C-alpha positions as CSV (number, residue, x, y, z in Angstrom):
1,F,-61.4,-7.2,-17.8
2,D,-60.5,-9.3,-20.8
3,A,-63.6,-8.0,-22.6
4,I,-62.5,-4.4,-21.9
5,D,-59.0,-5.1,-23.2
6,R,-60.5,-6.4,-26.4
7,L,-62.7,-3.3,-26.7
8,V,-59.7,-1.1,-26.2
9,A,-57.8,-3.0,-28.9
10,F,-60.5,-2.5,-31.5
11,F,-62.2,0.8,-30.6
12,E,-61.2,4.3,-29.5
13,V,-62.3,4.0,-25.9
14,D,-60.7,4.9,-22.6
15,G,-59.8,1.5,-21.1
16,W,-59.1,3.0,-17.7
17,E,-62.5,4.8,-17.6
18,L,-64.2,1.5,-18.5
19,R,-62.3,-0.5,-15.8
20,L,-63.0,2.1,-13.1
21,E,-66.6,2.5,-13.9
22,T,-67.1,-1.3,-14.0
23,L,-65.4,-1.7,-10.6
24,S,-67.5,1.1,-9.2
25,R,-70.7,-0.5,-10.4
26,L,-69.7,-3.9,-9.2
27,A,-68.9,-2.6,-5.8
28,R,-72.5,-1.4,-5.5
29,T,-73.8,-4.9,-6.2
30,T,-71.6,-7.0,-3.9
31,R,-72.9,-5.7,-0.6
32,D,-74.2,-9.1,0.7
33,D,-71.6,-11.4,-0.9
34,A,-68.3,-11.7,1.0
35,K,-66.6,-13.7,-1.7
36,A,-67.5,-11.1,-4.3
37,R,-66.3,-8.3,-2.1
38,N,-63.0,-10.1,-1.6
39,L,-62.6,-10.7,-5.3
40,L,-63.3,-7.0,-5.9
41,G,-60.7,-6.1,-3.4
42,Q,-58.1,-8.3,-5.2
43,K,-59.1,-6.6,-8.5
44,Y,-58.4,-3.2,-6.9
45,L,-55.0,-4.4,-5.9
46,E,-54.3,-5.3,-9.5
47,I,-55.6,-1.9,-10.8
48,I,-53.5,0.0,-8.3
49,D,-50.4,-1.9,-9.4
50,E,-51.2,-1.3,-13.0
51,A,-51.8,2.5,-12.5
52,I,-48.5,2.7,-10.6
53,S,-46.5,0.7,-13.2
54,Q,-48.0,2.9,-16.0
55,E,-47.3,6.0,-14.0
56,R,-50.9,7.1,-14.3
57,N,-50.7,9.8,-11.6
58,D,-53.8,11.3,-12.9
59,L,-55.8,8.3,-11.7
60,K,-54.2,7.9,-8.2
61,D,-56.9,9.8,-6.3
62,R,-59.8,8.2,-8.1
63,V,-58.4,4.7,-7.8
64,A,-57.6,5.3,-4.1
65,N,-61.1,6.5,-3.3
66,L,-62.7,3.6,-5.0
67,A,-60.3,1.1,-3.3
68,K,-60.8,2.7,0.1
69,D,-64.5,2.0,-0.1
70,A,-63.8,-1.5,-1.3
71,A,-61.4,-2.1,1.6
72,K,-64.1,-1.3,4.1
73,R,-66.2,-4.1,2.7
74,V,-63.5,-6.8,2.3
75,T,-63.8,-9.6,4.8
76,E,-60.6,-11.5,4.1
77,N,-57.9,-10.1,6.3
78,R,-55.0,-10.7,3.9
79,V,-56.8,-8.8,1.1
80,K,-57.8,-6.0,3.5
81,E,-54.3,-5.6,4.8
82,Q,-52.8,-5.6,1.3
83,L,-55.3,-2.9,0.2
84,E,-54.6,-0.8,3.2
85,R,-50.8,-1.0,2.5
86,K,-51.3,-0.1,-1.1
87,L,-53.5,2.9,-0.2
88,D,-50.9,4.0,2.3
89,S,-48.2,3.8,-0.4
90,L,-50.4,5.8,-2.8
91,K,-50.9,8.4,-0.2
92,S,-47.2,8.7,0.6
93,S,-46.2,8.9,-3.1
94,K,-48.2,12.2,-3.6
């Protein structure tokens, strides 16, 4: 996401929209690669934390839906459990 951060610094673009669209597109291309699915799950953990810390309540539902789909594909139990806990905390904070 460093490239997206640089774009945001120099252009008037919505960094959140770019990040979420990128994750969504990547999720569609990682179906057969367990390592990539796990990395994607970890990235969703970071995005959820960032949305919470920036109090981006307007993004909670969208992030949660994308992360929920990613959690179904994650094969590493630690990442799957962390994602599920994050999703539960997002749900309870509504």
